[in-house]
C-alpha positions in Angstrom: 96.7 150.2 157.8 93.1 151.8 158.1 91.2 150.5 161.0 88.1 148.6 161.0 84.7 150.6 162.8 82.9 147.7 164.9 79.2 148.1 164.6 76.5 146.6 166.0 73.2 147.5 165.1 70.0 147.3 167.3 67.0 148.3 165.6 63.5 146.8 165.2 62.0 149.3 162.1 60.6 147.6 158.8 62.2 145.8 157.1 62.9 148.1 154.0 65.2 149.8 157.0 67.3 147.0 156.7 68.6 147.8 152.8 70.6 151.3 154.4 72.7 148.9 157.2 73.3 146.1 154.2 75.1 149.8 152.4 76.6 150.7 155.9 78.4 146.8 155.6 79.7 147.2 152.3 82.1 150.2 153.0 85.5 149.6 153.6 86.3 149.6 157.1 83.4 149.1 158.4 82.4 145.8 159.7 78.6 144.7 161.0 79.6 142.7 164.2 75.7 142.1 165.2 72.0 142.8 164.5 69.6 142.6 167.1 66.0 143.2 166.8 64.5 143.9 170.3 65.4 145.9 173.1 65.8 142.7 175.6 69.2 140.9 173.4 70.7 144.6 173.6 72.6 144.1 176.7 74.0 141.0 176.4 75.0 141.2 172.9 76.2 144.6 173.5 78.4 143.4 176.6 79.9 140.4 174.9 80.5 142.1 171.5 82.1 145.6 172.7 81.6 147.4 169.6 82.9 150.7 169.0 79.8 152.4 167.7 76.7 150.9 168.8 73.4 152.3 166.4 70.4 152.2 168.7 67.2 152.3 166.8 64.8 150.6 168.3 61.1 151.9 168.7 60.6 152.9 172.0 59.3 156.0 174.1 61.6 158.7 175.5 61.7 157.8 178.5 62.8 154.3 177.6 65.6 155.6 175.7 67.2 157.3 178.7 66.9 154.3 180.7 68.4 152.0 178.3 71.5 154.9 177.0 71.8 154.9 180.5 72.5 151.5 181.2 74.4 151.1 178.3 77.1 153.8 179.1 77.7 152.3 182.3 78.3 149.0 181.3 80.5 150.0 178.1 81.9 153.2 178.7 83.9 153.1 174.9 81.2 152.2 173.4 80.0 155.5 170.7 76.7 155.6 170.4 74.4 156.5 167.4 70.6 156.9 167.9 67.9 156.6 165.5 65.6 158.7 166.6 61.9 158.7 164.8 61.2 162.0 163.5 58.2 163.3 165.8 60.7 162.0 168.7 63.3 164.1 168.0 62.4 167.6 169.2 62.0 165.2 173.3 64.5 163.7 172.8 67.1 166.2 172.1 65.8 168.7 174.8 66.9 165.7 177.1 70.1 166.9 178.9 72.0 163.1 178.7 71.4 162.7 175.3 72.9 165.6 174.0 76.2 164.2 174.3 74.9 161.3 171.9 74.7 161.0 168.4 71.6 161.3 167.1 69.9 161.4 163.3 66.3 161.0 163.1 64.6 157.8 161.1 64.2 159.7 157.5 68.1 160.7 157.8 68.9 156.8 157.9 69.5 156.2 154.2 72.0 159.6 153.3 73.4 159.8 157.0 73.7 156.9 158.7 77.4 156.3 157.1 79.1 160.0 157.7 77.8 159.9 160.8 78.6 156.7 161.7 82.5 158.2 160.7 82.1 160.8 162.8 80.7 159.4 165.7 83.2 156.5 166.2 85.6 159.5 165.8 84.7 160.7 168.9 82.3 163.4 167.1 79.1 164.2 167.9 76.3 164.8 165.3 72.4 165.5 165.9 71.0 168.6 164.2 70.9 168.7 160.8 69.1 171.8 160.4 71.5 174.1 162.3 74.6 172.9 161.0 73.8 173.9 157.4 75.0 177.6 159.3 77.8 176.2 160.4 81.6 177.2 158.5 85.6 176.8 160.0 86.6 180.0 158.1 90.4 178.6 160.2 90.4 176.3 158.1 90.2 177.9 154.2 93.8 179.0 155.6 95.1 176.1 156.8 93.6 173.9 153.7 92.3 176.1 151.0 89.1 175.7 149.1 88.3 172.4 147.4 88.0 172.2 144.1 84.2 170.9 142.5 85.3 167.7 141.8 87.1 167.3 145.1 83.7 168.3 146.3 82.3 165.6 144.3 84.8 163.2 145.8 84.7 163.5 149.3 80.7 163.5 149.4 81.3 159.5 147.2 84.1 158.7 150.0 81.2 160.1 152.3 78.6 157.6 151.3 81.6 154.7 151.1 81.5 154.2 147.6 84.9 152.9 145.5 86.3 154.4 143.5 84.8 152.9 140.7 81.5 153.5 141.5 82.7 157.5 142.6 83.9 157.4 138.6 80.5 155.9 137.3 78.4 158.2 139.0 80.5 161.4 137.9 81.5 160.1 134.6 85.0 160.1 134.9 87.7 157.5 134.8 88.6 155.5 138.0 92.0 156.7 137.7 91.0 160.4 137.8 88.8 159.6 140.8 92.3 157.3 142.3 94.2 160.8 141.6 91.7 163.1 143.5 91.5 160.7 146.5 95.4 160.6 146.6 95.2 164.6 146.5 92.5 164.7 149.1 94.8 163.1 151.4 97.6 165.2 150.6 95.8 168.5 151.9 93.5 166.8 154.3 97.1 165.8 156.0 95.7 162.1 156.1 96.2 158.2 154.8 92.4 156.6 154.5 88.7 157.5 153.4 87.3 157.9 157.0 89.7 160.5 157.8 89.4 162.4 155.1 85.6 162.2 155.6 85.6 163.2 159.0 88.0 166.1 158.2 86.4 167.8 155.3 83.1 167.6 157.8 85.0 169.2 160.1 86.5 171.8 157.9 83.4 172.2 156.2 84.5 171.4 152.8 80.8 169.0 153.0 78.1 169.1 154.5 76.8 166.6 156.1 72.9 168.1 156.0 73.7 167.8 152.1 75.4 163.7 151.6 
């Protein structure tokens, strides 16, 4: 049985950003357990809900980021953090040593990268800089898993966006039965048994690139 990732959202950004979080709520295996829009509410809700992943996107200074992250890590150390950083703060934030072990994505990347980033962070992997990721390749994986077909890559990107088999079929112009066959084949090839794990493994071994999601 596929485990559910419990996600708490803390973001005070404009209302249209909520569309990305609504999409996340519809992903199989993800449950949004709460949504707060002020820094003062984060600590209380965070401690009471103990989510698997906290998506922290409050519009605060880098120094306040540091204070908030240290407090959150101390009070609920098992929860993984994914920071949503305004584009203009990115360089300054990533230069801070205490933020280097935490998942970070830019505000502008949220619509495309939120879902795969939550998957990766929940599994214990860190994602921070999509620009650098484009040059990363895992050549060892080629020997163990071989090369994916172009259609398998298309299906994996659909899974990375949390799409259902029916939606992937519609987007690719193929039947749902064909998509289901590709998903089952990917499970076997990657030696996993659920969609989240397929995305995580594919990102790990370089079959897909989070920067292209």
